[in-house]
C-alpha positions as CSV (number, residue, x, y, z in Angstrom):
1,M,-0.1,-0.2,0.2
2,T,2.9,2.3,1.3
3,D,4.8,1.4,-2.4
4,V,1.3,2.6,-4.5
5,V,0.5,5.6,-2.4
6,S,4.4,6.5,-3.2
7,A,3.9,6.1,-7.1
8,L,1.0,7.7,-7.4
9,I,2.0,10.7,-5.4
10,P,4.4,12.1,-7.9
11,V,0.9,12.2,-10.8
12,F,-1.1,13.9,-8.8
13,A,1.3,16.2,-7.8
14,L,1.6,17.1,-12.1
15,I,-2.1,17.4,-11.6
16,A,-2.3,19.7,-8.9
17,I,1.1,21.8,-10.8
18,G,-1.4,22.0,-13.8
19,Y,-4.3,23.0,-11.8
20,G,-2.0,26.1,-9.6
21,A,0.0,26.6,-12.8
22,R,-3.8,28.0,-14.2
23,I,-4.9,29.9,-11.3
24,I,-1.8,32.0,-11.4
25,R,-2.5,32.2,-15.0
26,L,1.1,31.4,-16.1
27,L,-0.5,30.4,-19.0
28,E,-3.9,32.1,-20.2
29,D,-7.1,29.6,-21.7
30,D,-5.4,29.9,-25.1
31,G,-2.4,28.6,-24.0
32,W,-3.8,26.1,-21.7
33,R,-5.6,24.7,-24.9
34,A,-3.1,24.8,-27.5
35,V,-1.3,22.5,-25.0
36,E,-4.0,20.3,-24.6
37,R,-3.8,20.4,-28.4
38,V,-0.3,19.8,-29.1
39,T,-0.7,16.7,-26.1
40,Y,-3.9,15.1,-28.1
41,F,-3.0,15.5,-31.9
42,V,0.9,15.1,-31.3
43,L,2.6,13.7,-28.0
44,F,0.4,11.2,-27.2
45,P,-0.7,9.6,-30.6
46,C,2.8,9.4,-30.6
47,F,3.3,7.8,-27.1
48,L,0.4,5.4,-28.1
49,F,1.9,4.5,-31.8
50,G,5.6,3.4,-30.1
51,N,4.4,1.5,-27.9
52,I,2.0,-0.8,-29.2
53,A,4.0,-1.0,-32.5
54,F,7.4,-1.7,-30.9
55,A,6.8,-3.4,-28.1
56,D,7.0,-7.3,-27.1
57,F,3.8,-8.5,-26.4
58,S,4.5,-11.7,-26.6
59,R,4.0,-13.6,-22.8
60,E,1.1,-10.6,-22.5
61,P,-2.2,-12.2,-22.6
62,I,-3.8,-10.4,-25.1
63,G,-7.1,-12.1,-25.7
64,A,-7.9,-12.0,-22.0
65,L,-7.2,-8.6,-21.1
66,S,-9.8,-7.8,-24.5
67,V,-12.1,-9.2,-23.0
68,I,-12.4,-8.5,-19.4
69,M,-11.0,-4.5,-20.3
70,A,-14.7,-4.8,-23.3
71,G,-16.9,-6.3,-21.1
72,S,-16.1,-4.4,-17.6
73,M,-16.6,-1.4,-19.9
74,I,-20.0,-2.7,-21.7
75,A,-21.4,-4.0,-18.6
76,M,-21.1,-0.4,-16.9
77,S,-22.9,1.0,-20.0
78,I,-25.5,-1.7,-19.4
79,I,-25.0,-0.5,-15.3
80,V,-25.7,3.1,-15.4
81,Y,-28.8,3.0,-17.2
82,P,-31.4,2.3,-14.4
83,F,-30.3,5.6,-13.3
84,R,-31.1,8.5,-15.7
85,G,-35.0,7.2,-14.0
86,L,-34.0,7.2,-10.5
87,L,-32.1,10.4,-10.0
88,G,-34.8,12.1,-13.0
89,L,-32.1,13.1,-15.5
90,G,-32.5,14.3,-18.4
91,G,-31.6,13.4,-22.0
92,P,-28.1,15.9,-21.7
93,A,-27.6,15.3,-17.8
94,F,-27.7,11.1,-17.9
95,T,-25.2,11.5,-21.1
96,S,-22.4,13.0,-18.8
97,V,-23.7,10.5,-16.2
98,F,-22.7,8.5,-18.7
99,Q,-19.6,9.7,-19.7
100,G,-18.5,10.0,-16.0
101,A,-19.2,6.3,-15.6
102,V,-17.5,4.7,-18.5
103,R,-14.9,6.6,-19.9
104,W,-10.9,6.7,-18.3
105,N,-8.5,9.4,-18.5
106,S,-5.7,7.1,-20.0
107,Y,-3.4,10.3,-19.3
108,V,-3.9,9.5,-15.4
109,A,-4.0,5.6,-16.4
110,L,-0.6,5.8,-18.1
111,G,1.1,7.6,-15.6
112,A,-0.2,6.1,-12.7
113,I,1.1,2.6,-14.5
114,A,4.6,4.4,-15.3
115,A,5.3,5.5,-11.9
116,V,3.9,1.8,-10.0
117,L,5.0,-0.8,-13.2
118,G,7.1,0.5,-14.8
119,P,7.8,0.0,-19.2
120,Q,6.2,-3.6,-18.8
121,G,3.3,-2.0,-17.0
122,V,3.0,1.1,-20.3
123,S,2.9,-1.6,-23.1
124,I,-0.1,-3.4,-21.2
125,A,-1.1,-0.2,-21.1
126,A,-1.4,1.1,-24.5
127,I,-3.1,-2.7,-25.3
128,A,-5.5,-1.1,-22.7
129,V,-5.6,2.4,-24.9
130,A,-6.0,0.4,-27.8
131,I,-9.1,-1.4,-26.9
132,M,-10.7,1.0,-24.2
133,V,-10.3,4.6,-26.5
134,P,-12.0,3.9,-29.7
135,L,-14.9,1.1,-27.2
136,A,-15.6,4.1,-25.1
137,N,-15.5,6.8,-28.2
138,L,-18.2,4.5,-29.4
139,L,-20.4,4.1,-26.5
140,C,-20.4,7.6,-25.5
141,V,-21.1,9.0,-29.0
142,I,-24.0,6.9,-29.5
143,V,-25.1,8.3,-26.4
144,L,-25.3,11.2,-26.9
145,M,-26.8,11.1,-30.5
146,Q,-29.6,9.3,-28.7
147,H,-30.1,11.4,-25.5
148,K,-28.3,14.9,-26.8
149,D,-29.7,18.3,-26.1
150,G,-31.7,19.0,-29.8
151,G,-32.9,15.3,-30.8
152,R,-30.9,12.6,-32.3
153,A,-27.6,12.8,-34.3
154,D,-27.3,10.5,-38.1
155,A,-24.9,8.0,-38.3
156,V,-22.4,10.2,-40.3
157,M,-21.5,12.6,-37.2
158,L,-20.6,8.9,-35.3
159,F,-18.6,7.8,-38.3
160,R,-16.7,11.1,-38.3
161,Q,-16.2,11.5,-34.1
162,L,-14.8,8.0,-34.4
163,A,-12.5,8.3,-37.8
164,R,-11.3,11.7,-37.0
165,N,-9.5,10.8,-33.5
166,P,-6.0,11.0,-33.4
167,L,-6.1,8.3,-30.4
168,I,-7.7,5.7,-32.1
169,L,-5.6,6.2,-35.4
170,S,-2.4,5.8,-34.0
171,C,-3.9,3.3,-32.0
172,L,-4.9,1.1,-35.4
173,A,-1.6,2.1,-36.9
174,G,-0.1,0.6,-34.1
175,V,-1.6,-2.6,-34.0
176,G,-0.6,-2.7,-37.8
177,V,2.9,-2.5,-37.3
178,Q,2.8,-4.8,-34.5
179,M,1.2,-7.7,-37.1
180,I,3.0,-6.8,-39.7
181,G,6.5,-6.6,-38.0
182,F,7.9,-4.3,-40.2
183,P,11.3,-3.2,-38.8
184,F,11.9,0.4,-38.8
185,P,14.8,1.9,-38.3
186,K,16.3,3.6,-35.5
187,E,16.4,6.9,-36.3
188,I,12.7,6.8,-37.1
189,V,12.1,3.9,-33.5
190,S,13.6,7.6,-31.7
191,T,11.7,9.8,-33.7
192,I,8.9,9.3,-32.2
193,D,10.0,8.1,-28.4
194,M,10.9,11.6,-28.2
195,P,7.7,13.3,-28.1
196,G,5.8,10.5,-26.8
197,K,8.4,10.9,-23.7
198,A,6.7,14.4,-23.2
199,A,2.7,13.3,-23.2
200,L,2.3,12.1,-20.3
201,P,3.8,15.4,-18.2
202,L,2.6,17.5,-20.4
203,G,-1.1,15.6,-20.4
204,L,-1.7,15.4,-16.2
205,L,-0.6,19.3,-16.0
206,A,-3.3,19.8,-18.8
207,V,-5.5,17.6,-16.6
208,G,-5.3,19.9,-13.4
209,A,-5.1,23.1,-15.7
210,S,-9.1,21.5,-16.3
211,L,-10.1,20.8,-13.3
212,D,-12.5,23.5,-12.0
213,L,-13.2,23.8,-8.1
214,G,-15.8,26.6,-8.3
215,H,-19.2,25.0,-9.6
216,F,-19.1,21.3,-8.1
217,R,-21.8,21.9,-5.8
218,A,-24.6,21.8,-9.1
219,Q,-26.4,18.4,-9.3
220,P,-24.9,16.0,-6.4
221,A,-27.1,13.3,-6.7
222,A,-25.7,12.8,-10.4
223,I,-22.3,13.5,-9.9
224,A,-22.3,10.9,-6.7
225,I,-23.0,8.5,-9.1
226,A,-20.8,9.2,-11.7
227,T,-18.1,9.2,-9.0
228,L,-19.2,5.5,-7.4
229,L,-19.8,4.2,-10.0
230,K,-16.4,4.8,-12.0
231,L,-14.2,5.1,-8.9
232,L,-15.6,1.8,-7.3
233,L,-17.7,-0.1,-9.3
234,M,-15.8,-0.1,-12.0
235,P,-12.7,-1.3,-10.2
236,C,-14.6,-4.4,-8.9
237,L,-16.1,-5.6,-12.5
238,M,-12.6,-5.6,-14.2
239,A,-11.0,-7.6,-11.0
240,A,-13.6,-10.3,-11.1
241,G,-12.8,-10.6,-14.7
242,A,-8.9,-10.6,-13.9
243,L,-10.3,-13.4,-11.5
244,A,-12.2,-15.1,-13.8
245,F,-9.2,-15.5,-16.3
246,G,-6.8,-16.1,-13.5
247,I,-5.1,-13.3,-14.1
248,S,-2.6,-11.9,-11.8
249,G,0.7,-9.6,-11.1
250,T,1.4,-7.0,-13.5
251,A,-1.3,-7.5,-15.8
252,K,-4.3,-7.6,-13.0
253,T,-2.3,-4.6,-11.4
254,A,-2.4,-2.4,-14.6
255,V,-6.0,-3.5,-15.9
256,L,-7.0,-2.1,-11.8
257,I,-5.3,1.4,-12.4
258,C,-7.0,1.2,-15.9
259,A,-10.4,1.1,-13.7
260,A,-9.7,3.6,-10.9
261,V,-9.1,6.0,-13.1
262,P,-11.6,8.9,-12.9
263,G,-13.7,10.0,-15.8
264,A,-11.5,11.6,-19.2
265,S,-11.5,15.6,-19.1
266,S,-12.0,15.6,-23.0
267,S,-15.4,14.5,-22.1
268,Y,-16.5,17.8,-21.4
269,I,-15.6,19.0,-25.1
270,L,-17.6,15.8,-26.6
271,A,-20.3,16.9,-24.3
272,R,-20.1,20.5,-25.7
273,Q,-19.6,19.7,-29.5
274,L,-22.4,16.8,-29.3
275,G,-25.0,19.0,-27.1
276,G,-24.5,17.4,-23.9
277,D,-24.2,18.5,-20.2
278,A,-20.8,20.4,-20.3
279,P,-20.8,22.1,-16.7
280,L,-22.0,19.0,-15.4
281,M,-19.7,16.9,-17.3
282,A,-16.7,19.3,-15.8
283,N,-18.3,18.9,-12.8
284,I,-18.0,15.2,-12.9
285,T,-14.8,14.9,-14.0
286,T,-13.3,17.5,-11.4
287,V,-14.5,15.3,-8.4
288,Q,-13.5,12.2,-9.9
289,T,-9.7,13.8,-10.0
290,L,-10.1,14.4,-6.6
291,A,-12.2,11.9,-4.9
292,A,-9.2,9.5,-6.9
293,M,-6.7,11.0,-5.1
294,L,-7.7,8.0,-2.1
295,T,-10.2,5.3,-4.1
296,M,-7.2,4.9,-6.3
297,P,-4.7,3.6,-3.8
298,L,-7.4,2.0,-2.0
299,M,-8.7,-0.3,-4.8
300,L,-5.4,-1.3,-5.8
301,W,-5.0,-2.4,-1.9
302,V,-8.0,-4.2,-1.1
303,L,-8.6,-5.3,-5.6
304,G,-4.6,-5.8,-5.9
305,S,-3.9,-9.0,-3.7
C-alpha cells in the first residue's frame, strides 16, 4: 500500500501543479488549450503508436485482457442506464453521467502505470488504450447521439467522430505495425519516442489545468453516482474479470489502474460538441479527479492482492 501511494504521489502532484499554474495564470486559457491540442494530436499519438508498435507482447495475455476490459466497459454501460430514471435526469444530464461512469482518463492511467509498474506495465497500458479508447468513444458518441439536447444525430456524425480521433488512429496504426512486424530504422523509432516521452507530464498538467473547483456543488446526486460507479464499481468489475480469467501480477495491476482512474477531461469537449450537459460533465470530472487520490490506492490495495 505504501509503495503504491508513493508511486502515485508524483502523478497527482503534476495534476496539482497544472491546476496551480492555471490559477496563477502562467498560461492563459488559450495557452492551455494549445497544450491540450499538441498533447492530444501529436504527443500522445506518438506515445501510443510507439508503445504498441515496438513492444513485445508475446508473454502478455492479450486475448483475456481484451475481453476483461471491453466486457467491463460494456457491463458498466448497461448498469448506468437505470440511474436516468432513478435520478430523474434529462437526456443531456444523463449523457454526462454515462460518460463519467464509462470513460477513463488515459493520461492519469498511463502516468500511474508508468510510476507503479514501469516499462512492462506501460506496454500493457498501451493495449488497454487500443481497446478502451475506441470502445469508450463509440459507446459515448452513440449515447450522446440518442440523448443529446436537440434530438438525435445521424450515423455520419458517429463515423466522423471516430474516424478523426487521433488516439484511435494511432492505436490502429500501432496494431498494424505490430502485426506486420515491419522493422523501423532506429532513427525513426527515436524520433517517435522523443515526443512520446513528453505526452504524460504535459497531459497530467493539462488535466490539472482543466479542473474547476468553483461549481461542483450543482447536481450532487448525479455527480455522486457517476463517481461511485467509475471509481469503485468499475475496478470491482475489472477485478472480477481478472479472477475469472486467472490474470494476476503486472497485468492485473495494470487493468485495475485503468479501471480506477477518473473520467477523461476530454469528455467535456465531447459533451459540448454533441449537445450534452457540458457544465455537469466538467463537475463530474473534477470531483472524480479529486476523489481518485484516495480511491485509487484503496482499490489497488483491496483488489490487487
